[in-house]
C-alpha positions as CSV (number, residue, x, y, z in Angstrom):
1,M,-144.7,88.3,102.2
2,G,-142.1,86.2,103.9
3,I,-140.8,84.8,100.6
4,S,-140.7,88.4,99.0
5,E,-138.9,89.8,101.9
6,S,-136.3,86.8,101.7
7,L,-135.9,87.4,98.0
8,V,-135.2,91.1,98.5
9,G,-132.7,90.3,101.3
10,H,-130.9,87.9,99.0
11,L,-130.8,90.5,96.2
12,I,-129.5,93.2,98.5
13,E,-126.7,90.8,99.7
14,L,-125.8,89.9,96.2
15,R,-125.5,93.6,95.2
16,S,-123.4,94.1,98.3
17,R,-121.0,91.3,97.3
18,L,-120.9,92.4,93.7
19,L,-120.1,96.0,94.8
20,N,-117.3,94.8,97.0
21,S,-115.8,92.8,94.2
22,A,-116.0,95.8,91.8
23,L,-114.6,98.1,94.4
24,A,-111.6,95.8,94.9
25,L,-111.0,95.5,91.2
26,L,-111.2,99.2,90.7
27,L,-108.8,99.9,93.6
28,I,-106.2,97.4,92.4
29,F,-106.5,98.8,88.9
30,I,-105.9,102.3,90.2
31,C,-102.8,101.1,92.0
32,L,-101.5,99.3,89.0
33,F,-102.3,102.1,86.4
34,P,-99.0,104.1,86.8
35,W,-97.1,100.9,85.9
36,A,-99.3,99.9,83.0
37,A,-96.5,100.3,80.5
38,D,-94.1,98.2,82.6
39,L,-96.7,95.5,82.9
40,Y,-97.1,95.4,79.1
41,S,-93.3,95.3,78.8
42,L,-93.2,92.3,81.1
43,L,-95.9,90.6,79.2
44,A,-94.1,91.2,75.9
45,Q,-90.7,90.0,77.1
46,P,-91.1,86.4,75.8
47,M,-91.7,87.8,72.3
48,L,-89.1,90.5,72.5
49,A,-86.5,88.1,73.6
50,K,-86.9,86.1,70.4
51,L,-87.0,89.0,67.9
52,P,-83.8,89.5,65.8
53,Q,-81.4,92.1,67.1
54,G,-82.9,95.5,66.6
55,G,-86.4,94.1,66.2
56,Q,-89.3,95.7,68.1
57,M,-93.0,95.6,68.4
58,I,-95.3,98.2,66.5
59,A,-98.6,100.0,67.1
60,T,-100.7,100.4,64.1
61,D,-103.5,102.5,65.5
62,V,-103.3,106.0,67.1
63,T,-104.7,105.0,70.4
64,T,-103.2,101.6,70.8
65,P,-100.1,102.7,72.8
66,F,-102.3,104.0,75.5
67,F,-105.3,101.5,75.5
68,V,-103.2,98.2,75.3
69,P,-101.2,98.7,78.4
70,L,-104.5,99.9,80.1
71,K,-105.9,96.5,79.1
72,V,-103.0,94.7,80.5
73,A,-103.3,96.6,83.8
74,M,-107.1,95.7,84.0
75,M,-106.2,92.0,83.3
76,A,-103.5,92.1,86.1
77,A,-105.9,93.7,88.4
78,F,-108.6,91.1,87.7
79,L,-106.2,88.3,88.3
80,I,-105.1,89.8,91.6
81,A,-108.5,90.5,92.7
82,L,-109.9,87.1,91.6
83,P,-109.4,85.3,95.0
84,Y,-111.2,88.1,96.9
85,M,-114.0,88.1,94.3
86,L,-114.4,84.3,94.6
87,Y,-114.4,84.8,98.4
88,Q,-117.4,87.3,98.1
89,M,-119.4,84.7,95.9
90,W,-118.6,82.1,98.3
91,R,-120.0,84.2,101.2
92,F,-123.2,84.6,99.1
93,V,-123.8,81.0,98.3
94,A,-122.3,79.3,101.3
95,P,-125.4,79.8,103.7
96,G,-127.6,77.8,101.1
97,L,-125.3,74.8,100.9
98,Y,-125.3,71.7,103.1
99,A,-122.2,70.9,105.2
100,Q,-121.2,68.0,102.8
101,E,-121.5,70.4,99.8
102,K,-119.4,73.1,101.5
103,R,-116.7,70.5,102.2
104,M,-116.7,69.7,98.5
105,V,-117.2,73.1,96.8
106,L,-114.7,75.3,98.7
107,P,-111.6,73.0,98.0
108,L,-112.7,72.8,94.4
109,V,-112.9,76.5,94.0
110,V,-109.5,77.0,95.6
111,A,-107.9,74.3,93.5
112,S,-109.6,75.6,90.3
113,T,-108.1,79.1,91.0
114,L,-104.6,77.8,91.6
115,L,-104.7,75.7,88.6
116,F,-105.7,78.5,86.5
117,Y,-103.0,80.6,87.7
118,S,-100.6,77.6,87.1
119,G,-101.9,77.2,83.5
120,M,-101.1,80.8,82.9
121,A,-97.6,80.6,84.5
122,F,-96.9,77.4,82.4
123,A,-97.8,79.3,79.2
124,Y,-95.8,82.3,80.0
125,F,-92.5,80.7,81.1
126,A,-92.6,77.4,79.2
127,V,-94.7,77.7,76.0
128,F,-94.3,81.3,75.0
129,P,-90.4,81.0,74.5
130,V,-90.9,77.9,72.3
131,V,-93.8,79.3,70.3
132,F,-92.2,82.7,69.6
133,G,-88.9,81.1,69.0
134,F,-90.6,79.0,66.2
135,I,-92.6,81.9,64.8
136,T,-89.4,84.1,64.5
137,A,-87.2,81.3,63.2
138,S,-89.8,80.3,60.5
139,A,-90.1,83.9,58.9
140,P,-88.8,83.9,55.3
141,Q,-85.7,85.5,54.4
142,G,-86.0,89.3,54.1
143,V,-89.2,89.5,56.3
144,A,-88.9,91.5,59.4
145,V,-91.0,90.2,62.3
146,M,-92.7,93.2,63.9
147,T,-95.9,92.1,65.8
148,D,-98.6,94.8,66.5
149,I,-99.0,95.1,70.2
150,D,-102.7,94.8,70.3
151,K,-102.6,91.6,68.2
152,Y,-99.9,90.3,70.5
153,L,-102.2,91.0,73.5
154,S,-105.1,89.1,71.9
155,F,-102.9,86.1,71.1
156,V,-101.4,86.1,74.6
157,I,-104.9,86.3,76.3
158,G,-106.1,83.4,74.1
159,M,-103.2,81.3,75.1
160,F,-103.6,82.2,78.8
161,M,-107.3,81.1,78.6
162,A,-106.5,78.0,76.7
163,F,-104.0,76.8,79.2
164,G,-105.8,78.2,82.3
165,I,-108.9,76.1,81.2
166,A,-106.9,73.2,80.2
167,F,-105.3,73.0,83.7
168,Q,-108.9,72.7,85.1
169,V,-108.9,69.0,84.1
170,P,-108.3,67.5,87.6
171,V,-111.2,69.6,89.1
172,A,-113.5,68.5,86.3
173,V,-112.6,64.8,86.7
174,V,-112.9,64.9,90.5
175,L,-116.3,66.8,90.2
176,L,-117.7,64.2,87.6
177,V,-116.8,61.4,90.0
178,R,-118.1,63.1,93.1
179,I,-121.6,63.8,91.6
180,G,-121.8,60.2,90.3
181,L,-121.7,60.9,86.5
182,V,-118.7,58.6,86.0
183,T,-116.5,56.1,88.0
184,V,-112.8,56.1,88.4
185,Q,-112.7,52.7,86.6
186,K,-114.4,54.1,83.6
187,L,-112.0,57.1,83.5
188,R,-109.2,54.6,83.4
189,E,-110.8,52.6,80.6
190,I,-111.2,55.7,78.4
191,R,-107.7,56.9,78.9
192,S,-106.5,56.2,75.4
193,Y,-109.4,58.3,74.0
194,V,-108.5,61.1,76.4
195,I,-104.9,61.1,75.1
196,V,-106.0,61.3,71.5
197,A,-108.4,64.2,72.4
198,A,-105.5,65.9,74.3
199,F,-103.4,65.9,71.1
200,V,-106.2,67.1,69.0
201,I,-106.9,70.0,71.5
202,G,-103.1,70.8,71.4
203,A,-103.2,71.0,67.6
204,I,-106.2,73.3,67.7
205,F,-105.2,75.8,70.3
206,T,-101.5,76.1,69.6
207,P,-99.4,77.3,66.7
208,P,-98.7,74.7,64.0
209,D,-95.4,73.4,65.5
210,I,-95.1,70.0,67.0
211,V,-93.3,71.2,70.1
212,S,-96.0,73.6,71.4
213,Q,-98.7,71.0,70.5
214,F,-97.0,68.5,72.8
215,M,-96.6,71.2,75.4
216,L,-100.4,71.4,75.7
217,A,-101.2,67.8,75.1
218,I,-98.8,66.3,77.6
219,P,-99.9,68.5,80.6
220,L,-103.6,67.6,79.6
221,W,-102.9,64.0,79.8
222,L,-100.9,64.3,83.1
223,L,-103.6,66.5,84.6
224,Y,-106.1,63.9,83.7
225,E,-104.1,61.1,85.4
226,A,-103.8,63.5,88.4
227,G,-107.6,63.9,88.5
228,I,-108.1,60.2,88.6
229,V,-105.7,59.8,91.4
230,V,-107.4,62.5,93.5
231,A,-110.9,61.1,92.6
232,A,-109.8,57.6,93.7
233,W,-108.3,59.1,96.9
234,T,-111.4,61.1,97.9
235,G,-113.6,58.2,97.1
236,A,-117.1,57.8,95.4
237,P,-120.0,60.0,96.6
238,R,-122.0,58.5,99.4
239,K,-125.5,57.4,98.5
240,T,-128.1,59.0,100.7
241,S,-131.2,56.8,101.8
């Protein structure tokens, strides 16, 4: 009976945390909704800046001009609400963690969130201008570059996810060392393989120009090195007797 009551209590608390997260997301979305078109214009600016004079983006479906800005507003609301949502999840799982686990998990969650934002910002401010400049410059003579706004959004979200996940490398490296799956020395020994893998990933997840491939591969490598430094500084996990 005690176990059943405890399980029900945990489920009620989980429902409360999820409801708080959903309400926060909905509230922010409602606040952003009037500026949905402006948010899309801001998101499309890197592409619009590289189009030839008089160039523009197009909508091929009847409902696209309404739903695409709506998706952008929802994405922005999610990113704004993400810290609060993670805080709600932290409040749910924290009571079941040991003090040592709390000291490790909370900094990793905060660092992971900030790195994800950093990866998106790097893609928007550094990678997009290069990628879209290459795409528009490589168009054959007589071909007008007019990207569909829905396909542009899909491309941008894919790039955001690729760079956001790529920027998680330091967190992954530190976590692997802390849980004892690998040592700092071993990470240094496989550095050359990681560099090759970084360039392979860059070739897969970026357009086929060498500059954008380097712009993903080089940060991957540098973030791997940063993870090694942090892992060496924090030290190996303590063995419990």
